[in-house]
N, C-alpha and C positions, 0 to 999 in steps of 0.2 A: 924610679921603679921602687915599689914597696913590697917586701916579702914579709908576711905575718906568719910566725911560727907558734906552735902550741906545746911542743915537747922537745927536749934536747935531741932526741934520736930521730925526730921527724924533720931532717934537714932536706934542702932542695935537691941534692944529688945531681941527676942529669939536667934538671931545670937550670941549675947554675951553669952547666956547660952550654946549654942553649942560649942563655942570657949573657954569655961572656962578652965583655967589652961594654956592657951597659952599667951605668951607675945604679947600684941597688942598695937600698937601706933595709936592714933586717930588724924586725921588732917582735917582741912578745908582750902583748898587752892584756891577755885574757884575765889576769887577776888584778888588774888596776880598776879602781872604782870609777875613775873619770879619765880614761886615757886621752892624751892629746894626739890625735891623728890628723894628718894633712887633709885638706879638702880633696875630694876625689878628682875634681877637674884640674887640680894641680899635679896629678900623677900622670906619668907616661904609661904606667901599667901597674897592675896589682896581682900578686900571687898570694893565695891564702892556703897554707899547708894543712896537713892532717894532724890528728892528735887523738888521745883517748877520751877526751871530754865529750859530753853530750852537747849538741849544738844549741840546746835551749836551757842549759844549766846556768842561768844568770845568777842564781843565789850563790853558788860556789865560785863562779868565774864571771864577775860582773863586766869585764871587758868584752865579752862576746856580743853584748848588745851594741857596743860601739862598732865592732867589726861588721855586724849585720847592716848597720846604718851606712857604713862606708861602702860595703858591697852594693847596696841598693843605689847609692849615689853614683858609684862607678858605672853601673849599668845604665843609669839615666844619662850620664855624661859621655857614654860610649867609650869609656876607658877600657882597653884590653884587660880582661880578667881571666886568670886561670885559678880555679878552685879545686883543690885536691882532697878527696875523702871528707874529712870533717869540714874542710873549706867548702866543698860542694853542698853539704848539708846546711851550712850557714848561708850560702848563697840562695838555696832553695827557700829557706825560711825568710830571708830578706825580701824575696820576690813574692811572698804570700803563700808558699806551699805549706802543706801539713807534714810534720815529721812523724813517721811511724818507726818506733824503735824495734830492732830485731832482737831475737832471743839470744844471739851470740855475737861476739866480736868477729868482724870480717876482715881478713887479711889475705890478699891473694894477687894473682896476675891474670886478670882478664882484661881484654881491651874493652873498656867501657868507662862510664863516668866515675865509678867508685874505685878504679884502679889507681895505682901509685906510679905515675910516669917518671917520678924522680928516682925510682929505685935502680940501684946498681949493686953489684956484689958486696962491696965494703959497707954500704948503707944497710943492706939486708942483714949482714953479720952483726952490725951494731944493734939493730932492732932485736935480733934473736938473743943477743947477750943482755938485753935490758930486762931486769927482773919483772918490772911492771908489764912488759909485753908478754913474757913467758907465762905468767900466772893466768893470762886470759886464754892460753892455748890448751888444747886437749893433749893428753899424753901422746908423744910421738909426732905431734904436729910440727914442732920446730924442726925436727930432722927432715920431715917431708918437705917443708917450705925451703929449707936449705938446698935439698936435692933438686927440687923444681927450679929454684933460682939459678943453680949452676947450669941448667939446660935452657931455661927460658930467657933469662936476662941478656945473655950475649946476642941472641937473635932479635930481641926487642930494641936494643940500643940504637941501631940505625933508624928504624921507622919512628921511634919515639923522638929522637933528636930531630928528624925531619919534620915531624908534627909540631914539636916545640919551636922549630924555626919560624913557624907562622906567628907565634907569640912574639918572638924577637922582632920580626919584620913589622908587626903591628905597633910595637912600642917605639921602634925607630921612626916609623911614619908619623906617629903622634907627636914626636919631638921630645 
């Protein structure tokens, strides 16, 4: 199992809980010119986490191209893939989609493709303490997110872990 991360605060959180007991390698390759990544068919599963980078910013983050290639290969090889936020954008580009950039950074709790299923209270607190994350927020937004997180995250834990259990089962089935 390979987990690709893009920022120190974008940790797997609840995804780690769901993958407990599986051998997982964590890597950050986005700034490597020619990262050495495993062949997709050799992976039991692939998780690509979020980050503040643009999914097509190969000039500043040359490793993103290798991540997109790995994602495309993983889909072709039917490797279980979970792509979170930036990871989902990388996956979309890898499969030929067009990327439309929004006017503002999006952070939130909606059940959907752009949500952060890894989120738990301690992880949210570390995000909101990260200066690079705070500068992207509007005044008062950090406090609102913290309050929303206190109410929303405990209720999401069970359903998210149940959903992530499917990833765990797919990885185990793959061997």
